[in-house]
TORKOL-4160 file (C-alpha; in steps of 0.2 Angstrom, whole numbers, padded with zeros to 4 digits, m for minus):
370
<pt num="1" X="0028" Y="m0098" Z="0111"/>
<pt num="2" X="0012" Y="m0091" Z="0105"/>
<pt num="3" X="0017" Y="m0074" Z="0100"/>
<pt num="4" X="0033" Y="m0080" Z="0093"/>
<pt num="5" X="0021" Y="m0088" Z="0083"/>
<pt num="6" X="0013" Y="m0072" Z="0078"/>
<pt num="7" X="0026" Y="m0065" Z="0072"/>
<pt num="8" X="0031" Y="m0078" Z="0061"/>
<pt num="9" X="0012" Y="m0082" Z="0051"/>
<pt num="10" X="0007" Y="m0063" Z="0053"/>
<pt num="11" X="0005" Y="m0058" Z="0035"/>
<pt num="12" X="m0007" Y="m0044" Z="0028"/>
<pt num="13" X="m0006" Y="m0028" Z="0036"/>
<pt num="14" X="m0013" Y="m0023" Z="0057"/>
<pt num="15" X="m0029" Y="m0031" Z="0053"/>
<pt num="16" X="m0026" Y="m0048" Z="0044"/>
<pt num="17" X="m0016" Y="m0046" Z="0062"/>
<pt num="18" X="m0028" Y="m0039" Z="0073"/>
<pt num="19" X="m0040" Y="m0057" Z="0066"/>
<pt num="20" X="m0030" Y="m0067" Z="0069"/>
<pt num="21" X="m0023" Y="m0057" Z="0088"/>
<pt num="22" X="m0045" Y="m0061" Z="0092"/>
<pt num="23" X="m0046" Y="m0077" Z="0085"/>
<pt num="24" X="m0028" Y="m0083" Z="0095"/>
<pt num="25" X="m0032" Y="m0075" Z="0113"/>
<pt num="26" X="m0052" Y="m0072" Z="0114"/>
<pt num="27" X="m0059" Y="m0087" Z="0105"/>
<pt num="28" X="m0046" Y="m0099" Z="0106"/>
<pt num="29" X="m0037" Y="m0098" Z="0121"/>
<pt num="30" X="m0047" Y="m0088" Z="0132"/>
<pt num="31" X="m0036" Y="m0075" Z="0139"/>
<pt num="32" X="m0048" Y="m0064" Z="0135"/>
<pt num="33" X="m0065" Y="m0058" Z="0134"/>
<pt num="34" X="m0072" Y="m0050" Z="0119"/>
<pt num="35" X="m0074" Y="m0033" Z="0126"/>
<pt num="36" X="m0059" Y="m0033" Z="0136"/>
<pt num="37" X="m0048" Y="m0038" Z="0116"/>
<pt num="38" X="m0057" Y="m0021" Z="0110"/>
<pt num="39" X="m0052" Y="m0010" Z="0124"/>
<pt num="40" X="m0034" Y="m0013" Z="0119"/>
<pt num="41" X="m0036" Y="m0014" Z="0102"/>
<pt num="42" X="m0045" Y="0002" Z="0106"/>
<pt num="43" X="m0032" Y="0010" Z="0118"/>
<pt num="44" X="m0017" Y="0001" Z="0102"/>
<pt num="45" X="m0028" Y="0014" Z="0090"/>
<pt num="46" X="m0025" Y="0030" Z="0102"/>
<pt num="47" X="m0007" Y="0031" Z="0103"/>
<pt num="48" X="0006" Y="0032" Z="0089"/>
<pt num="49" X="0015" Y="0018" Z="0084"/>
<pt num="50" X="0009" Y="m0001" Z="0076"/>
<pt num="51" X="m0008" Y="m0004" Z="0080"/>
<pt num="52" X="m0006" Y="m0023" Z="0078"/>
<pt num="53" X="0010" Y="m0025" Z="0089"/>
<pt num="54" X="0006" Y="m0012" Z="0103"/>
<pt num="55" X="m0011" Y="m0025" Z="0103"/>
<pt num="56" X="m0002" Y="m0037" Z="0103"/>
<pt num="57" X="0009" Y="m0027" Z="0119"/>
<pt num="58" X="m0007" Y="m0023" Z="0129"/>
<pt num="59" X="m0012" Y="m0042" Z="0131"/>
<pt num="60" X="0007" Y="m0047" Z="0135"/>
<pt num="61" X="0008" Y="m0030" Z="0147"/>
<pt num="62" X="m0012" Y="m0038" Z="0154"/>
<pt num="63" X="m0008" Y="m0057" Z="0157"/>
<pt num="64" X="0013" Y="m0055" Z="0166"/>
<pt num="65" X="0013" Y="m0037" Z="0169"/>
<pt num="66" X="0032" Y="m0031" Z="0160"/>
<pt num="67" X="0040" Y="m0048" Z="0158"/>
<pt num="68" X="0023" Y="m0052" Z="0147"/>
<pt num="69" X="0024" Y="m0034" Z="0140"/>
<pt num="70" X="0042" Y="m0035" Z="0136"/>
<pt num="71" X="0043" Y="m0054" Z="0129"/>
<pt num="72" X="0025" Y="m0050" Z="0121"/>
<pt num="73" X="0033" Y="m0038" Z="0108"/>
<pt num="74" X="0049" Y="m0044" Z="0107"/>
<pt num="75" X="0042" Y="m0060" Z="0100"/>
<pt num="76" X="0029" Y="m0049" Z="0088"/>
<pt num="77" X="0042" Y="m0041" Z="0083"/>
<pt num="78" X="0060" Y="m0050" Z="0082"/>
<pt num="79" X="0053" Y="m0065" Z="0067"/>
<pt num="80" X="0048" Y="m0054" Z="0054"/>
<pt num="81" X="0067" Y="m0041" Z="0058"/>
<pt num="82" X="0074" Y="m0057" Z="0056"/>
<pt num="83" X="0067" Y="m0061" Z="0037"/>
<pt num="84" X="0065" Y="m0043" Z="0035"/>
<pt num="85" X="0087" Y="m0042" Z="0040"/>
<pt num="86" X="0093" Y="m0057" Z="0027"/>
<pt num="87" X="0080" Y="m0050" Z="0012"/>
<pt num="88" X="0089" Y="m0032" Z="0013"/>
<pt num="89" X="0105" Y="m0040" Z="0013"/>
<pt num="90" X="0101" Y="m0049" Z="m0002"/>
<pt num="91" X="0094" Y="m0034" Z="m0006"/>
<pt num="92" X="0110" Y="m0023" Z="m0006"/>
<pt num="93" X="0122" Y="m0042" Z="m0015"/>
<pt num="94" X="0108" Y="m0046" Z="m0029"/>
<pt num="95" X="0098" Y="m0030" Z="m0031"/>
<pt num="96" X="0105" Y="m0026" Z="m0045"/>
<pt num="97" X="0103" Y="m0042" Z="m0055"/>
<pt num="98" X="0091" Y="m0045" Z="m0067"/>
<pt num="99" X="0079" Y="m0053" Z="m0060"/>
<pt num="100" X="0080" Y="m0045" Z="m0043"/>
<pt num="101" X="0075" Y="m0029" Z="m0055"/>
<pt num="102" X="0061" Y="m0038" Z="m0063"/>
<pt num="103" X="0050" Y="m0045" Z="m0048"/>
<pt num="104" X="0055" Y="m0026" Z="m0038"/>
<pt num="105" X="0047" Y="m0018" Z="m0057"/>
<pt num="106" X="0032" Y="m0030" Z="m0056"/>
<pt num="107" X="0030" Y="m0027" Z="m0040"/>
<pt num="108" X="0033" Y="m0011" Z="m0034"/>
<pt num="109" X="0014" Y="m0004" Z="m0044"/>
<pt num="110" X="0006" Y="m0022" Z="m0034"/>
<pt num="111" X="0012" Y="m0009" Z="m0018"/>
<pt num="112" X="0004" Y="0005" Z="m0023"/>
<pt num="113" X="m0011" Y="m0002" Z="m0024"/>
<pt num="114" X="m0011" Y="m0008" Z="m0008"/>
<pt num="115" X="m0007" Y="0010" Z="m0002"/>
<pt num="116" X="m0022" Y="0015" Z="m0012"/>
<pt num="117" X="m0034" Y="0003" Z="m0005"/>
<pt num="118" X="m0029" Y="0006" Z="0014"/>
<pt num="119" X="m0030" Y="0023" Z="0010"/>
<pt num="120" X="m0049" Y="0021" Z="0005"/>
<pt num="121" X="m0052" Y="0011" Z="0021"/>
<pt num="122" X="m0046" Y="0021" Z="0034"/>
<pt num="123" X="m0054" Y="0037" Z="0024"/>
<pt num="124" X="m0071" Y="0031" Z="0031"/>
<pt num="125" X="m0068" Y="0031" Z="0048"/>
<pt num="126" X="m0054" Y="0045" Z="0050"/>
<pt num="127" X="m0064" Y="0059" Z="0040"/>
<pt num="128" X="m0083" Y="0058" Z="0046"/>
<pt num="129" X="m0087" Y="0077" Z="0045"/>
<pt num="130" X="m0082" Y="0089" Z="0030"/>
<pt num="131" X="m0073" Y="0100" Z="0043"/>
<pt num="132" X="m0063" Y="0083" Z="0046"/>
<pt num="133" X="m0060" Y="0082" Z="0028"/>
<pt num="134" X="m0056" Y="0101" Z="0023"/>
<pt num="135" X="m0041" Y="0098" Z="0036"/>
<pt num="136" X="m0037" Y="0082" Z="0028"/>
<pt num="137" X="m0037" Y="0093" Z="0011"/>
<pt num="138" X="m0024" Y="0107" Z="0021"/>
<pt num="139" X="m0015" Y="0097" Z="0026"/>
<pt num="140" X="m0011" Y="0088" Z="0007"/>
<pt num="141" X="m0009" Y="0103" Z="0005"/>
<pt num="142" X="0004" Y="0109" Z="0016"/>
<pt num="143" X="0012" Y="0091" Z="0016"/>
<pt num="144" X="0015" Y="0093" Z="m0007"/>
<pt num="145" X="0022" Y="0110" Z="m0001"/>
<pt num="146" X="0036" Y="0104" Z="0009"/>
<pt num="147" X="0030" Y="0108" Z="0027"/>
<pt num="148" X="0038" Y="0090" Z="0038"/>
<pt num="149" X="0027" Y="0078" Z="0043"/>
<pt num="150" X="0025" Y="0081" Z="0064"/>
<pt num="151" X="0024" Y="0097" Z="0058"/>
<pt num="152" X="0006" Y="0095" Z="0051"/>
<pt num="153" X="0000" Y="0084" Z="0063"/>
<pt num="154" X="0004" Y="0094" Z="0076"/>
<pt num="155" X="m0007" Y="0108" Z="0067"/>
<pt num="156" X="m0020" Y="0098" Z="0061"/>
<pt num="157" X="m0021" Y="0094" Z="0080"/>
<pt num="158" X="m0019" Y="0111" Z="0088"/>
<pt num="159" X="m0036" Y="0113" Z="0074"/>
<pt num="160" X="m0047" Y="0099" Z="0078"/>
<pt num="161" X="m0045" Y="0105" Z="0094"/>
<pt num="162" X="m0047" Y="0127" Z="0094"/>
<pt num="163" X="m0064" Y="0122" Z="0084"/>
<pt num="164" X="m0069" Y="0110" Z="0097"/>
<pt num="165" X="m0068" Y="0121" Z="0108"/>
<pt num="166" X="m0075" Y="0140" Z="0100"/>
<pt num="167" X="m0090" Y="0128" Z="0094"/>
<pt num="168" X="m0093" Y="0123" Z="0114"/>
<pt num="169" X="m0094" Y="0144" Z="0113"/>
<pt num="170" X="m0080" Y="0143" Z="0126"/>
<pt num="171" X="m0066" Y="0153" Z="0123"/>
<pt num="172" X="m0047" Y="0143" Z="0118"/>
<pt num="173" X="m0037" Y="0147" Z="0133"/>
<pt num="174" X="m0017" Y="0155" Z="0130"/>
<pt num="175" X="m0019" Y="0157" Z="0110"/>
<pt num="176" X="m0004" Y="0167" Z="0109"/>
<pt num="177" X="0008" Y="0153" Z="0115"/>
<pt num="178" X="0004" Y="0144" Z="0101"/>
<pt num="179" X="0014" Y="0152" Z="0086"/>
<pt num="180" X="0028" Y="0149" Z="0098"/>
<pt num="181" X="0024" Y="0134" Z="0100"/>
<pt num="182" X="0024" Y="0132" Z="0081"/>
<pt num="183" X="0041" Y="0141" Z="0078"/>
<pt num="184" X="0051" Y="0129" Z="0088"/>
<pt num="185" X="0041" Y="0113" Z="0083"/>
<pt num="186" X="0045" Y="0119" Z="0066"/>
<pt num="187" X="0060" Y="0123" Z="0068"/>
<pt num="188" X="0067" Y="0106" Z="0077"/>
<pt num="189" X="0055" Y="0097" Z="0064"/>
<pt num="190" X="0065" Y="0107" Z="0049"/>
<pt num="191" X="0084" Y="0108" Z="0056"/>
<pt num="192" X="0097" Y="0096" Z="0047"/>
<pt num="193" X="0103" Y="0093" Z="0031"/>
<pt num="194" X="0112" Y="0080" Z="0022"/>
<pt num="195" X="0124" Y="0069" Z="0036"/>
<pt num="196" X="0134" Y="0056" Z="0035"/>
<pt num="197" X="0129" Y="0043" Z="0042"/>
<pt num="198" X="0131" Y="0036" Z="0057"/>
<pt num="199" X="0124" Y="0025" Z="0070"/>
<pt num="200" X="0115" Y="0037" Z="0087"/>
<pt num="201" X="0109" Y="0049" Z="0070"/>
<pt num="202" X="0101" Y="0035" Z="0064"/>
<pt num="203" X="0090" Y="0029" Z="0079"/>
<pt num="204" X="0085" Y="0047" Z="0088"/>
<pt num="205" X="0077" Y="0046" Z="0068"/>
<pt num="206" X="0066" Y="0035" Z="0073"/>
<pt num="207" X="0064" Y="0035" Z="0089"/>
<pt num="208" X="0054" Y="0052" Z="0082"/>
<pt num="209" X="0045" Y="0043" Z="0070"/>
<pt num="210" X="0042" Y="0028" Z="0083"/>
<pt num="211" X="0036" Y="0043" Z="0094"/>
<pt num="212" X="0023" Y="0053" Z="0082"/>
<pt num="213" X="0017" Y="0041" Z="0069"/>
<pt num="214" X="m0002" Y="0040" Z="0073"/>
<pt num="215" X="m0015" Y="0030" Z="0058"/>
<pt num="216" X="m0006" Y="0013" Z="0054"/>
<pt num="217" X="0008" Y="0008" Z="0050"/>
<pt num="218" X="0008" Y="0016" Z="0031"/>
<pt num="219" X="0008" Y="0035" Z="0036"/>
<pt num="220" X="0026" Y="0027" Z="0040"/>
<pt num="221" X="0032" Y="0029" Z="0022"/>
<pt num="222" X="0027" Y="0051" Z="0025"/>
<pt num="223" X="0038" Y="0049" Z="0036"/>
<pt num="224" X="0053" Y="0039" Z="0031"/>
<pt num="225" X="0054" Y="0050" Z="0015"/>
<pt num="226" X="0054" Y="0065" Z="0025"/>
<pt num="227" X="0068" Y="0062" Z="0033"/>
<pt num="228" X="0080" Y="0048" Z="0023"/>
<pt num="229" X="0076" Y="0055" Z="0006"/>
<pt num="230" X="0075" Y="0074" Z="0006"/>
<pt num="231" X="0080" Y="0076" Z="0024"/>
<pt num="232" X="0097" Y="0063" Z="0025"/>
<pt num="233" X="0098" Y="0061" Z="0006"/>
<pt num="234" X="0103" Y="0044" Z="0019"/>
<pt num="235" X="0089" Y="0035" Z="0002"/>
<pt num="236" X="0083" Y="0033" Z="m0014"/>
<pt num="237" X="0064" Y="0039" Z="m0021"/>
<pt num="238" X="0069" Y="0020" Z="m0028"/>
<pt num="239" X="0076" Y="0012" Z="m0012"/>
<pt num="240" X="0062" Y="0018" Z="m0004"/>
<pt num="241" X="0050" Y="0011" Z="m0011"/>
<pt num="242" X="0060" Y="m0006" Z="m0014"/>
<pt num="243" X="0058" Y="m0006" Z="0006"/>
<pt num="244" X="0038" Y="m0002" Z="0005"/>
<pt num="245" X="0042" Y="m0018" Z="m0003"/>
<pt num="246" X="0051" Y="m0031" Z="0008"/>
<pt num="247" X="0038" Y="m0024" Z="0022"/>
<pt num="248" X="0022" Y="m0028" Z="0015"/>
<pt num="249" X="0028" Y="m0049" Z="0010"/>
<pt num="250" X="0033" Y="m0053" Z="0024"/>
<pt num="251" X="0023" Y="m0055" Z="0038"/>
<pt num="252" X="0024" Y="m0047" Z="0055"/>
<pt num="253" X="0023" Y="m0026" Z="0059"/>
<pt num="254" X="0024" Y="m0017" Z="0041"/>
<pt num="255" X="0037" Y="m0005" Z="0054"/>
<pt num="256" X="0048" Y="m0018" Z="0049"/>
<pt num="257" X="0051" Y="m0007" Z="0037"/>
<pt num="258" X="0064" Y="0003" Z="0048"/>
<pt num="259" X="0074" Y="m0014" Z="0047"/>
<pt num="260" X="0077" Y="m0014" Z="0028"/>
<pt num="261" X="0084" Y="0002" Z="0029"/>
<pt num="262" X="0093" Y="0001" Z="0041"/>
<pt num="263" X="0104" Y="m0013" Z="0034"/>
<pt num="264" X="0103" Y="m0003" Z="0018"/>
<pt num="265" X="0112" Y="0012" Z="0026"/>
<pt num="266" X="0124" Y="0006" Z="0039"/>
<pt num="267" X="0123" Y="m0015" Z="0038"/>
<pt num="268" X="0119" Y="m0027" Z="0051"/>
<pt num="269" X="0124" Y="m0014" Z="0067"/>
<pt num="270" X="0110" Y="0000" Z="0057"/>
<pt num="271" X="0098" Y="m0015" Z="0057"/>
<pt num="272" X="0096" Y="m0020" Z="0075"/>
<pt num="273" X="0099" Y="m0001" Z="0080"/>
<pt num="274" X="0085" Y="0003" Z="0066"/>
<pt num="275" X="0074" Y="m0008" Z="0075"/>
<pt num="276" X="0078" Y="m0005" Z="0093"/>
<pt num="277" X="0073" Y="0015" Z="0087"/>
<pt num="278" X="0055" Y="0012" Z="0082"/>
<pt num="279" X="0048" Y="m0001" Z="0089"/>
<pt num="280" X="0056" Y="0009" Z="0108"/>
<pt num="281" X="0042" Y="0019" Z="0107"/>
<pt num="282" X="0029" Y="0011" Z="0105"/>
<pt num="283" X="0035" Y="m0002" Z="0122"/>
<pt num="284" X="0035" Y="0014" Z="0134"/>
<pt num="285" X="0020" Y="0021" Z="0127"/>
<pt num="286" X="0008" Y="0008" Z="0132"/>
<pt num="287" X="0019" Y="0008" Z="0147"/>
<pt num="288" X="0015" Y="0027" Z="0153"/>
<pt num="289" X="m0002" Y="0029" Z="0144"/>
<pt num="290" X="m0013" Y="0012" Z="0142"/>
<pt num="291" X="m0020" Y="0014" Z="0160"/>
<pt num="292" X="m0025" Y="0035" Z="0154"/>
<pt num="293" X="m0029" Y="0029" Z="0137"/>
<pt num="294" X="m0047" Y="0028" Z="0141"/>
<pt num="295" X="m0052" Y="0042" Z="0150"/>
<pt num="296" X="m0043" Y="0053" Z="0138"/>
<pt num="297" X="m0055" Y="0047" Z="0124"/>
<pt num="298" X="m0069" Y="0055" Z="0136"/>
<pt num="299" X="m0061" Y="0071" Z="0138"/>
<pt num="300" X="m0069" Y="0084" Z="0120"/>
<pt num="301" X="m0054" Y="0092" Z="0115"/>
<pt num="302" X="m0042" Y="0076" Z="0118"/>
<pt num="303" X="m0051" Y="0069" Z="0103"/>
<pt num="304" X="m0051" Y="0083" Z="0096"/>
<pt num="305" X="m0038" Y="0085" Z="0095"/>
<pt num="306" X="m0035" Y="0065" Z="0091"/>
<pt num="307" X="m0047" Y="0068" Z="0077"/>
<pt num="308" X="m0035" Y="0081" Z="0066"/>
<pt num="309" X="m0022" Y="0070" Z="0069"/>
<pt num="310" X="m0028" Y="0057" Z="0060"/>
<pt num="311" X="m0037" Y="0066" Z="0049"/>
<pt num="312" X="m0021" Y="0073" Z="0045"/>
<pt num="313" X="m0013" Y="0052" Z="0041"/>
<pt num="314" X="m0022" Y="0049" Z="0030"/>
<pt num="315" X="m0020" Y="0063" Z="0019"/>
<pt num="316" X="m0001" Y="0059" Z="0023"/>
<pt num="317" X="m0003" Y="0041" Z="0017"/>
<pt num="318" X="m0012" Y="0047" Z="0001"/>
<pt num="319" X="0002" Y="0061" Z="m0001"/>
<pt num="320" X="0012" Y="0048" Z="0001"/>
<pt num="321" X="0001" Y="0035" Z="m0012"/>
<pt num="322" X="0004" Y="0051" Z="m0029"/>
<pt num="323" X="0023" Y="0050" Z="m0025"/>
<pt num="324" X="0026" Y="0032" Z="m0025"/>
<pt num="325" X="0014" Y="0029" Z="m0037"/>
<pt num="326" X="0022" Y="0041" Z="m0048"/>
<pt num="327" X="0040" Y="0032" Z="m0045"/>
<pt num="328" X="0031" Y="0014" Z="m0048"/>
<pt num="329" X="0019" Y="0015" Z="m0063"/>
<pt num="330" X="0031" Y="0020" Z="m0076"/>
<pt num="331" X="0026" Y="0010" Z="m0093"/>
<pt num="332" X="0010" Y="0002" Z="m0096"/>
<pt num="333" X="0011" Y="m0016" Z="m0087"/>
<pt num="334" X="0016" Y="m0006" Z="m0074"/>
<pt num="335" X="m0001" Y="0004" Z="m0075"/>
<pt num="336" X="m0007" Y="m0017" Z="m0079"/>
<pt num="337" X="m0004" Y="m0022" Z="m0063"/>
<pt num="338" X="m0009" Y="m0006" Z="m0053"/>
<pt num="339" X="m0028" Y="m0010" Z="m0060"/>
<pt num="340" X="m0025" Y="m0026" Z="m0057"/>
<pt num="341" X="m0022" Y="m0023" Z="m0039"/>
<pt num="342" X="m0033" Y="m0013" Z="m0037"/>
<pt num="343" X="m0050" Y="m0022" Z="m0044"/>
<pt num="344" X="m0043" Y="m0039" Z="m0034"/>
<pt num="345" X="m0041" Y="m0029" Z="m0017"/>
<pt num="346" X="m0057" Y="m0017" Z="m0019"/>
<pt num="347" X="m0070" Y="m0032" Z="m0029"/>
<pt num="348" X="m0062" Y="m0050" Z="m0022"/>
<pt num="349" X="m0055" Y="m0044" Z="m0005"/>
<pt num="350" X="m0039" Y="m0055" Z="m0010"/>
<pt num="351" X="m0026" Y="m0056" Z="m0001"/>
<pt num="352" X="m0011" Y="m0041" Z="m0004"/>
<pt num="353" X="0000" Y="m0057" Z="0002"/>
<pt num="354" X="m0005" Y="m0067" Z="m0013"/>
<pt num="355" X="m0003" Y="m0052" Z="m0025"/>
<pt num="356" X="0013" Y="m0048" Z="m0022"/>
<pt num="357" X="0018" Y="m0066" Z="m0023"/>
<pt num="358" X="0011" Y="m0064" Z="m0039"/>
<pt num="359" X="0017" Y="m0048" Z="m0044"/>
<pt num="360" X="0037" Y="m0055" Z="m0042"/>
<pt num="361" X="0031" Y="m0071" Z="m0054"/>
<pt num="362" X="0026" Y="m0058" Z="m0068"/>
<pt num="363" X="0042" Y="m0050" Z="m0064"/>
<pt num="364" X="0052" Y="m0064" Z="m0066"/>
<pt num="365" X="0043" Y="m0073" Z="m0082"/>
<pt num="366" X="0043" Y="m0053" Z="m0092"/>
<pt num="367" X="0061" Y="m0054" Z="m0091"/>
<pt num="368" X="0065" Y="m0075" Z="m0095"/>
<pt num="369" X="0056" Y="m0069" Z="m0111"/>
<pt num="370" X="0063" Y="m0052" Z="m0113"/>
């Protein structure tokens, strides 16, 4: 029940989710010690997927084994997925109404401001050296040139590992195989063009995305744009940013954006398939890799590769923020909403949920006045 409650009221994004879990499990229920909680938080940040959801799964695994793992993760995800599905239904049915369009018009620049705020936070911790900053710039350039996000992350991790290895004075093993690895990955990532919507393809797309995302739920935006806007052509830029907006003002993980997209492209079955696909990798990774994460992080080469992946993830976030900003900030009113939102987030630390609600009210009011 506690995870069901958190999944229903956990607004505000991963940082807010983690704070609520710490309050619930460490301070109120004494299920974990502070050190146990931080160990599992660190592990959740070291594997692909939504960190707050994986933290819930880790806690469930600790308390009740694999049954707790399934129950905890599912109860945290399901309330948000149901809410997003209903909103997606209303969006498809009523989204073209002037009132709905006006609210989304005002919400979109706020979403961009929220991404910018998250970008600032993650940059301070994820880009700690000049080398990682340079790697992030290269990743951003590669993304702007059209290289897929999976390949960008893979190459960034490998480069970071190679640099660390060579700085240690040793020769990196098996360098000759790297071009083949890059070529194979590029083929896998770039294969495919516009295709008809199919549930299996939808499921596999979200499984692949959920298996490779590092850094934050916001990095999901880069993968969604690459996969569903540019590669498969199942979404428009407008639909993508609307999906992001819905993910922002609903409780639970930002990854339920996938639920919204699934409904848009394939109705209720698509919402179910997309939700299962995006979250299944997190369950499997926690179950299989969780016990070994601390050992991996202590290995210098693996730690360096992860640092490179995180830096590239932040670069992808920056590219997405710029791309979404072009679609959202289209006139003086949206520019004003964006600037005010940035100030409220950075200066006054206002909860993003209240900004989303206020923007919707502003959009509704503007429509009435017009």
